[in-house]
C-alpha positions in Angstrom: 38.7 9.9 7.3 36.2 8.6 10.2 35.3 5.2 10.6 31.8 4.1 9.1 31.8 0.2 10.2 33.8 -1.6 12.8 33.2 -5.4 12.8 34.7 -6.7 16.1 35.4 -10.4 16.5 32.3 -11.5 14.9 31.6 -15.1 15.3 28.4 -16.8 14.2 27.7 -20.5 14.8 24.9 -22.8 13.0 24.4 -25.7 15.6 27.8 -27.4 15.1 28.9 -25.2 12.0 31.1 -22.4 12.6 30.0 -20.0 10.1 32.4 -17.0 11.4 35.2 -16.9 13.5 36.5 -13.7 14.9 36.0 -11.6 11.8 37.3 -8.0 12.6 38.0 -5.1 10.3 37.4 -1.1 10.1 35.7 0.6 7.1 36.3 4.0 6.6 33.9 6.7 4.9 34.0 6.6 1.1 35.8 3.2 0.3 34.7 0.3 -1.7 35.8 -2.8 0.0 35.4 -5.9 -1.8 34.9 -9.3 0.1 35.7 -12.5 -1.7 36.4 -16.3 -0.7 35.3 -19.6 -2.0 31.6 -20.6 -2.1 30.9 -21.4 1.5 33.5 -19.0 3.1 30.6 -17.2 4.9 30.4 -14.0 3.0 26.6 -13.7 2.9 26.5 -14.7 6.6 28.8 -11.8 7.4 26.3 -9.6 5.5 23.4 -11.0 7.3 25.3 -10.3 10.6 26.1 -6.8 9.7 22.3 -5.9 8.8 20.8 -7.7 11.5 19.4 -10.8 10.1 21.6 -12.9 12.6 22.8 -12.1 16.0 26.7 -13.2 16.2 27.5 -15.6 19.2 30.5 -13.3 19.7 31.5 -9.8 18.7 30.1 -6.5 17.9 29.1 -4.3 15.0 29.4 -0.8 15.5 27.9 1.6 12.7 28.5 5.4 12.7 29.7 5.0 16.4 26.6 3.1 17.8 26.5 -0.7 18.5 23.8 -2.1 16.4 24.7 -5.8 17.0 21.5 -7.7 17.0 19.0 -5.1 16.0 16.6 -5.8 13.8 17.1 -5.1 10.0 14.4 -2.4 9.6 16.1 -0.8 12.4 19.6 -1.0 10.9 17.9 0.5 7.7 16.4 3.5 9.7 20.2 4.0 10.6 21.5 4.1 7.0 22.8 1.1 6.1 21.1 -0.9 3.0 21.8 -3.9 1.2 20.9 -6.0 -2.3 20.4 -9.7 -2.1 22.1 -12.2 -4.1 18.6 -13.7 -5.4 16.8 -10.5 -6.5 13.1 -10.6 -5.7 11.5 -7.5 -6.8 8.0 -6.5 -6.3 6.8 -8.1 -9.7 3.2 -6.4 -9.6 4.6 -2.9 -9.1 5.9 -0.7 -11.5 9.9 0.0 -11.4 9.3 3.3 -10.1 6.9 2.0 -7.1 9.6 -0.7 -6.3 12.0 2.2 -5.9 9.7 4.5 -4.0 9.5 1.4 -1.3 13.2 2.1 -0.7 12.7 5.7 0.0 9.6 5.3 2.0 11.1 2.5 4.5 14.8 3.7 4.5 16.5 6.3 6.7 14.4 9.3 6.1 10.8 7.6 5.8 9.8 9.8 2.8 6.3 10.4 2.1 4.9 9.5 -1.3 5.3 12.4 -3.0 8.9 13.0 -2.2 9.4 9.0 -2.6 8.6 9.3 -6.3 11.0 12.3 -6.7 13.8 10.4 -5.2 13.1 7.3 -7.2 12.9 9.1 -10.5 16.6 10.4 -9.5 18.0 7.0 -8.7 16.6 5.5 -11.7 18.3 8.0 -13.9 21.5 7.2 -12.0 21.2 3.4 -12.5 19.8 3.5 -16.3 16.4 2.5 -15.4 14.6 5.7 -16.0 12.9 4.7 -19.4 11.4 1.6 -17.8 9.9 3.6 -14.7 6.3 2.6 -16.0 6.9 -0.8 -16.5 6.1 -3.7 -14.1 8.9 -4.8 -12.3 8.5 -8.6 -13.4 8.8 -7.8 -17.0 12.6 -6.8 -16.4 15.6 -8.8 -17.7 18.3 -10.1 -15.1 20.6 -7.4 -15.6 17.7 -4.7 -15.1 16.4 -6.4 -12.2 20.0 -6.3 -10.6 20.0 -2.3 -11.1 16.3 -2.3 -9.7 17.5 -4.1 -6.6 20.1 -1.7 -6.4 18.0 1.4 -6.8 15.8 0.3 -4.1 18.7 0.1 -1.9 19.9 3.4 -3.1 16.4 5.2 -2.4 16.6 4.6 1.4 19.7 7.1 1.2 22.2 4.9 2.9 25.3 5.8 4.3 26.7 2.1 3.8 25.5 -0.3 1.0 26.0 -4.0 1.0 26.1 -5.5 -2.5 25.7 -9.3 -2.8 26.9 -10.6 -6.1 25.2 -7.6 -8.2 27.6 -8.9 -11.2 26.4 -12.4 -11.3 24.6 -13.4 -14.4 25.8 -10.4 -16.4 27.4 -10.2 -19.7 30.7 -8.3 -19.9 29.1 -5.1 -21.2 26.5 -5.2 -18.7 29.4 -5.7 -15.9 31.3 -3.0 -17.1 28.2 -0.8 -17.1 27.3 -1.9 -13.5 30.9 -1.3 -12.4 30.6 2.4 -13.8 27.4 2.7 -11.7 29.1 1.3 -8.6 31.8 4.2 -9.0 29.1 6.8 -9.4 27.6 5.7 -6.1 30.9 5.8 -4.4 31.3 9.2 -5.9 27.9 10.5 -4.2 29.5 9.8 -0.6 27.8 6.3 -0.2 30.5 3.6 1.3 30.1 0.2 -0.1 31.0 -3.4 0.8 30.6 -5.9 -2.2 30.8 -9.5 -2.4 31.8 -10.8 -5.8 33.2 -14.0 -7.5 34.0 -12.1 -10.7 37.8 -11.6 -9.8 38.9 -9.3 -12.6 35.9 -6.8 -11.6 36.4 -6.6 -7.9 40.2 -6.2 -8.3 39.4 -3.2 -10.4 36.8 -1.6 -8.4 38.1 -2.2 -4.8 40.4 0.1 -2.8 40.7 -3.0 -0.2 39.9 -6.5 -0.1 38.9 -8.8 2.6 39.3 -12.6 2.0 37.2 -15.2 4.2 37.7 -19.1 3.7 35.5 -21.3 5.9 34.5 -18.4 8.1 38.1 -17.0 8.8 39.6 -13.9 7.5 42.8 -15.2 6.2 43.8 -11.9 4.3 43.2 -8.1 3.9 45.0 -5.6 1.8 45.2 -3.9 -1.5 44.0 -6.0 -4.5 47.8 -6.1 -5.6 48.7 -7.6 -2.0 45.6 -9.7 -2.0 46.6 -11.2 -5.5 50.1 -12.1 -4.3 49.0 -13.5 -0.8 50.0 -17.4 -0.5 47.2 -18.3 1.9 44.5 -16.8 -0.6 46.0 -18.7 -3.7 45.7 -21.6 -1.4 42.2 -21.2 -0.4 41.1 -20.9 -4.2 43.0 -24.3 -5.3 40.0 -26.4 -5.0 39.4 -24.3 -8.4 42.8 -24.0 -10.0 41.7 -22.1 -12.9 40.0 -19.6 -10.4 43.5 -19.2 -8.6 45.1 -18.8 -12.0 42.9 -16.1 -13.0 43.1 -14.4 -9.5 46.8 -13.8 -10.3 46.6 -12.9 -14.1 43.9 -10.4 -14.0 45.5 -7.9 -11.5 49.1 -8.5 -12.9 
């Protein structure tokens, strides 16, 4: 299995704050990789380094064999890397279909409007929003906006999809539906990294987990290995209930 993404010794600082310290991992094609850690651990910062929002002080990002370190986000998007954001910001005055068309027009293949509309309809069916295609995006509820954010990223036809807390704010049935969608995306050949605080969900859907704490990579392994790792449990002891659930939900 070939390596799609290689993060090599990535360090990021903001003034005197060390946000990431020598984070290193390889991601093979076709995997779902979970990224967890307490609040402020550096998870979203790592996403921002991978997709070009931030340039690291040290280290490299290799994507499909190319060094993309410091490339602008639009350049990274054209190479087949898409992401969602923790705070969803749809284009509220456009329809749901038009929002997804934006992803197709400015993604890896730069489609013209006619083809972008066809792609949008296909993706909306995948994420369960086909019946809302003509609604204004601003009229959707939270769960639907999360799916729209994902659809817009998918319309870019990425090789790698970064999902930043797509389950936050969803009820249990919505979470289960979103997990099924994420598995369906993986089954289409798209590799996924997902940040999530909902432990039972990320442990259930990921093949491997990486744990960050204060910007340091403290563990990497299967969900079962991670749930039994003393450093991981210690990192979550600031929230005893979370540590307890981490153990119970994958046992």
